[in-house]
Backbone as numpy.savetxt, mean C-alpha at the origin, in Angstrom:
# Nx Ny Nz CAx CAy CAz Cx Cy Cz
-1.15 -4.75 12.56 -2.00 -3.58 12.56 -1.10 -2.34 12.56
-1.52 -1.31 11.83 -0.77 -0.06 11.75 -1.74 1.09 11.56
-1.23 2.30 11.74 -2.01 3.52 11.52 -1.44 4.24 10.30
-2.32 4.67 9.42 -1.91 5.37 8.20 -1.45 6.78 8.54
-0.36 7.20 7.89 0.15 8.55 8.04 0.62 9.04 6.68
0.10 10.16 6.22 0.51 10.71 4.93 -0.60 10.66 3.90
-0.41 11.41 2.80 -1.49 11.59 1.82 -1.46 10.66 0.61
-0.50 9.75 0.48 -0.34 9.03 -0.79 -1.51 8.13 -1.17
-2.30 7.69 -0.21 -3.45 6.83 -0.50 -4.76 7.55 -0.20
-4.76 8.87 -0.27 -5.87 9.71 0.19 -7.25 9.35 -0.36
-7.36 8.80 -1.52 -8.70 8.46 -2.00 -9.29 7.26 -1.27
-8.43 6.37 -0.78 -8.90 5.17 -0.09 -8.64 5.24 1.41
-7.43 5.62 1.78 -7.02 5.66 3.19 -6.61 7.08 3.57
-6.85 7.45 4.83 -6.55 8.80 5.32 -5.73 8.72 6.59
-5.09 9.85 6.94 -4.33 9.93 8.20 -5.19 9.41 9.35
-4.61 8.54 10.15 -5.31 8.02 11.32 -6.10 6.75 11.09
-6.33 6.37 9.82 -7.05 5.11 9.56 -6.21 3.93 10.07
-6.90 2.95 10.60 -6.23 1.72 11.04 -6.27 0.70 9.92
-5.15 0.00 9.71 -5.09 -1.05 8.70 -4.65 -2.36 9.33
-5.20 -3.44 8.85 -4.84 -4.78 9.31 -4.47 -5.60 8.09
-3.32 -6.24 8.14 -2.85 -7.01 7.00 -2.45 -8.42 7.39
-2.13 -9.20 6.37 -1.75 -10.59 6.55 -0.55 -10.89 5.68
0.50 -11.44 6.28 1.70 -11.85 5.54 1.44 -13.17 4.84
2.33 -13.47 3.89 2.29 -14.74 3.18 0.94 -15.00 2.51
0.32 -13.96 2.01 -0.94 -14.06 1.28 -0.65 -13.69 -0.16
-1.24 -14.39 -1.10 -1.00 -14.09 -2.52 -1.41 -12.66 -2.83
-0.50 -11.93 -3.45 -0.75 -10.53 -3.81 -1.15 -10.48 -5.28
-2.23 -9.71 -5.55 -2.75 -9.60 -6.90 -2.93 -8.13 -7.27
-3.07 -7.87 -8.56 -3.34 -6.52 -9.04 -4.61 -6.00 -8.36
-4.57 -4.75 -7.88 -5.71 -4.16 -7.20 -5.64 -4.24 -5.69
-4.78 -5.11 -5.16 -4.61 -5.23 -3.71 -3.93 -3.99 -3.15
-4.12 -3.73 -1.88 -3.36 -2.71 -1.16 -2.35 -3.46 -0.30
-1.08 -3.03 -0.37 -0.03 -3.70 0.37 0.78 -2.71 1.19
1.51 -3.23 2.16 2.46 -2.46 2.97 3.83 -3.07 2.74
4.83 -2.22 2.54 6.20 -2.70 2.35 7.19 -1.64 2.84
8.43 -2.05 3.06 9.47 -1.14 3.52 10.18 -0.53 2.32
10.43 0.79 2.35 11.27 1.47 1.36 11.96 2.63 2.07
13.29 2.66 1.98 14.09 3.73 2.60 13.74 3.92 4.07
13.69 2.81 4.80 13.43 2.82 6.25 12.06 3.38 6.63
11.10 3.36 5.69 9.73 3.78 5.99 8.76 2.71 5.52
7.67 2.57 6.25 6.59 1.69 5.79 5.77 2.45 4.76
5.52 1.83 3.62 4.77 2.44 2.54 3.48 1.64 2.33
2.36 2.32 2.17 1.08 1.68 1.86 0.68 2.14 0.46
0.60 1.20 -0.47 0.25 1.53 -1.86 -0.61 0.44 -2.47
-1.23 0.78 -3.57 -2.00 -0.19 -4.34 -1.11 -0.89 -5.35
-1.43 -2.14 -5.66 -0.69 -2.90 -6.66 -1.27 -2.56 -8.04
-0.44 -1.99 -8.90 -0.86 -1.60 -10.24 -0.66 -2.74 -11.24
0.44 -3.49 -11.05 0.79 -4.52 -12.00 1.81 -5.47 -11.37
1.80 -6.71 -11.81 2.79 -7.69 -11.39 3.45 -8.23 -12.65
4.76 -8.01 -12.76 5.52 -8.45 -13.94 6.63 -9.39 -13.47
6.54 -10.64 -13.88 7.54 -11.63 -13.50 7.78 -11.60 -12.00
8.93 -11.11 -11.55 9.22 -11.11 -10.11 9.12 -9.71 -9.52
8.47 -8.76 -10.21 8.36 -7.39 -9.72 6.90 -7.00 -9.48
6.70 -6.19 -8.46 5.38 -5.63 -8.15 5.46 -4.13 -8.37
4.61 -3.59 -9.23 4.56 -2.15 -9.50 3.45 -1.57 -8.64
3.80 -0.56 -7.81 2.82 0.02 -6.88 2.65 1.51 -7.16
1.56 2.04 -6.59 1.28 3.47 -6.71 0.29 3.87 -5.63
0.44 5.09 -5.13 -0.54 5.62 -4.21 -1.77 6.09 -4.96
-2.89 6.22 -4.26 -4.16 6.68 -4.85 -4.13 8.16 -5.24
-3.40 8.95 -4.50 -3.44 10.40 -4.65 -2.59 10.83 -5.84
-3.23 11.25 -6.93 -2.50 11.61 -8.15 -1.65 12.87 -7.97
-1.92 13.66 -6.96 -1.10 14.85 -6.69 0.24 14.46 -6.10
0.25 13.46 -5.22 1.51 13.05 -4.60 2.15 11.87 -5.32
1.40 11.17 -6.14 1.90 9.99 -6.86 1.43 10.03 -8.31
1.97 10.93 -9.14 1.50 11.03 -10.52 1.89 9.83 -11.40
2.94 9.13 -11.03 3.36 7.95 -11.80 3.63 6.79 -10.84
3.63 5.56 -11.34 3.94 4.42 -10.47 5.33 4.54 -9.86
5.49 3.94 -8.69 6.78 3.95 -7.99 7.74 2.96 -8.61
8.98 3.03 -8.17 9.94 2.01 -8.56 9.39 0.66 -8.12
9.58 -0.37 -8.92 9.03 -1.68 -8.54 9.72 -2.27 -7.33
8.99 -3.13 -6.65 9.58 -3.90 -5.56 9.62 -5.36 -5.99
10.56 -6.09 -5.44 10.70 -7.50 -5.79 9.67 -8.33 -5.03
9.12 -9.34 -5.70 8.09 -10.19 -5.09 8.58 -10.82 -3.79
9.86 -11.14 -3.72 10.35 -11.81 -2.50 10.55 -10.84 -1.35
10.45 -9.53 -1.61 10.51 -8.55 -0.53 9.30 -8.78 0.37
9.49 -8.57 1.65 8.38 -8.79 2.58 7.29 -7.75 2.37
6.13 -8.22 1.96 4.95 -7.37 1.76 3.81 -7.93 2.60
2.95 -7.06 3.02 1.76 -7.46 3.78 0.55 -6.98 3.00
-0.37 -7.88 2.71 -1.61 -7.54 2.01 -2.61 -7.00 3.03
-3.16 -5.82 2.74 -4.15 -5.21 3.64 -5.50 -5.90 3.43
-6.05 -6.42 4.50 -7.31 -7.14 4.45 -8.48 -6.29 4.94
-8.18 -5.29 5.77 -9.25 -4.52 6.40 -8.71 -3.16 6.79
-9.52 -2.11 6.67 -9.17 -0.82 7.21 -10.39 -0.17 7.83
-10.14 0.69 8.80 -11.24 1.36 9.50 -10.89 2.84 9.66
-11.84 3.69 9.36 -11.65 5.13 9.51 -11.73 5.52 10.97
-10.89 6.46 11.34 -10.91 6.97 12.71 -11.32 8.42 12.67
-12.47 8.72 13.20 -12.91 10.11 13.31 -13.47 10.72 12.04
-13.72 9.91 11.00 -14.30 10.42 9.76 -15.66 9.81 9.58
-16.55 10.53 8.95 -17.86 9.96 8.66 -18.10 9.94 7.17
């Protein structure tokens, strides 16, 4: 379980939202995942899976106009199974 911080997934997730994920779950296009990059946890959507690479991007087109650098499939990723808004209606 983690708390979202930052605007990159603003259309789906917001600051303060709680997320719950599961490791070792098959990741598919359209899933939301959590992974480490530059000593930070990143929450992004899966745009595409090519061979051994996962292409991700945040929902917010202002902060994420293009897909991010790919991550390797063997990198530890957690698939988000559930999220809950905190203080939003």
